MIMAR-92338 format. One record per residue (C-alpha): x, z, y. Coordinates in steps of 0.2 Angstrom, whole numbers, plus 2048, in hexadecimal, padded with zeros to 3 digits. Layout:
XZY ...
! end
This chain:
E4C80421D E507F922C E507E722E E637E822D E657ED21C E577E1217 E607D121F E707D7213 E667D8203 E5B7C8207 E6B7BF20D E737C31FB E637C01F2 E607B01FB E727AA1F4 E6D7AE1E1 E5E7A41E6 E697951E9 E727981DA E8379F1E1 E8C7AC1E7 E8B7B21F9 E9B7B0204 EA37BF20C EAE7BF218 EBA7CD21E EC27CE22F EC87DC238 EC27E024B ECE7E0259 ED77D0252 EE17C725A ED57D0268 EC77D6268 EBE7C6271 EC87BB264 EC27C5254 EAF7C525A EB37B025B EBA7B224A EAB7BA240 EA17AE249 EAB7A0243 EA97A8231 E987A5232 E9979523C EA479022D E9779521E E9A7A721B E8A7B1216 E8F7C321A E9F7C9226 EA67DA224 EB07DF237 EBE7EB233 EC17FA23B ED67F923E EDD808237 EEF80F238 EEF813227 EE980621E EEA80C209 EE17FD204 EE87EE20D EF57E220A F037DB217 EF87CF21E EEA7DB224 EF57E6229 EFD7DD234 EED7D923D EE97E923D EF87ED247 EF67E1254 EE57E8254 EE87FA257 EF77F6264 EEB7E926D EE07FB26E ED37F8265 EC4807262 EB7809258 EAC803267 EB57F2264 EAF7F3253 E9E7F5257 EA07E8264 EA47DC257 E967E024D E8A7E025B E8F7CF261 E927C6251 E817CB24B E777C7259 E7E7B625A E7C7B1249 E6E7BC242 E7A7BF233 E807D022A E8E7D722F E937E8227 EA37F122C EB27F6222 EBB805225 EC381321F EBD82321F EC682D22B EC382423D EAF827235 EAF837235 EBB83C244 EAD83224E E9F83B244 E96833236 E8383623F E8C82C24F E9481D247 E8481C23C E7881C24C E84810254 E88803248 E76802245 E72801256 E7E7F2255 E767E924A E817EE23B E7A7EA22A E847FA221 E9880021E EA37FE212 EAF80D20D EBB80B1FF EC181C203 EB3827203 EB182E1F2 E9F82E1EB E9F8421EA EA28451FD E96838201 E86840205 E89845216 E8C83021B E7F82B20E E71837218 E7682D228 E7781C221 E6581E21A E5F82622B E66816233 E62809226 E74805223 E7A800212 E8880920C E947FD1FE EA08061F4 EAF7FF1EC EB28001D8 EC37FA1D0 EC67F61BF ECF8071BA EBB80D1BE EB48141AE EA380F1A9 E9C8221AD EA58201BD E9E80F1C2 E8C8151BE E918271CA E968191DA E8A80A1D8 E7B8181D5 E8181F1E7 E8380F1EF E778021F9 E7A7F01FE E847EA1F2 E947F01E7 EA57EB1EB EB07E61DD EC37E61E0 EC97D81D5 EDB7E11D0 EE27F01D2 EEE7EF1E3 EEA7EB1F7 EE37DE1FE EEA7CC200 EE97BB1F8 EED7B81E6 EF27A81DB EE57AE1CE ED47BA1CE ED67C01BD ECC7C41AF ECA7D61B6 EBF7D21C2 EB27C71B6 EB27D91AA EB17E71B9 EA27DC1BF E9A7DD1AE E9C7EE1AB E957F31BC E857E71BB E827F01AD E818011B8 E767F91C6 E6A7EC1CB E757EB1DC E7D7DC1E0 E927DD1DC E9E7D11E7 EAF7CF1E2 EBE7D21EF ED07D21EF EDB7C21EB ECE7B41F0 ED77A61FB ECF7941F8 EC078B1F0 EC678C1DE EC679E1DD EB87A01E7 EB07931DB EB679F1CC EB17B01D3 E9F7A91D8 E9E7A51C4 E9B7B71C0 E9A7C11D4 E8B7C11DD E967C21EB EA87BA1F2 EB37C51FC EBE7BD208 ECC7C7212 EDD7C3214 EDB7B0213 ED27AF223 EDD7BC22C EEC7B0225 EE37A3231 EE47AD23F EF47B1240 EFD7A123B EF479A24B EF87AA255 EFC7A1264 EED796263 EDD79E261 ED2790261 EDD789254 EDB79B249 EC979A24B EC7787244 ED378C236 EC679A234 EB778F235 EBF784229 EC479221C EB279621C EAB784219 EB778320B EB1791203 EA0790205 EA27811F9 EAB78A1ED E9F7981EC E9078A1E9 E9B7811D9 E9B7931D0 EAC78F1C7 
! end
């Protein structure tokens, strides 16, 4: 394995050694612009994020709620391309030395070419790829390319996943497991719910990989709640909303992203 996947593993292990969960931020590439998106990723790291997932905007985002859909639409109308996603990864990782993953639906990678995408993501310093809609049964080609280039392949599990299915998914994945805390699309929630804790417990019974929980966390209290039982807390819509709320003020949006990351970083250290 190359150093990039080791960096991801080391980052998660370092958080665990500090008796806390890792803070994982999500921001789409190309939003509000390509340069603005790169600055936003850097701001999330500056505020306290340990890991950032860079989203590859897609025209049919089945998992994404209205906030991320709005950001993706802005990015797509701005002409964002895979080259811009890779540039975002490259510049954010080079500036911070921290792990950056790409989160994407499978179709863009398939059309681009799995081997080409894996090679270019690794060259950009990427730590891996999260593929929420790629079935494990159809993932062998991608996983071979990812392994060759030292990239983690992160799969998503859901509360509806049966134990046998969880074991199959976690056996194929690497880096960490993305546990969707509830059924439905992304977005902030009033409560994260007990489903997430049960899913983490069942997932851990099948793997030694860290389990990070996403979908719904938007504030420090919720981050602390999830950090009490998960290895990582994933936050996306809340970051994107900060930028949308400052649509004509990039500096203000970046400050808001940085501030939110700081609040959430405190939350994951309280662990409930």
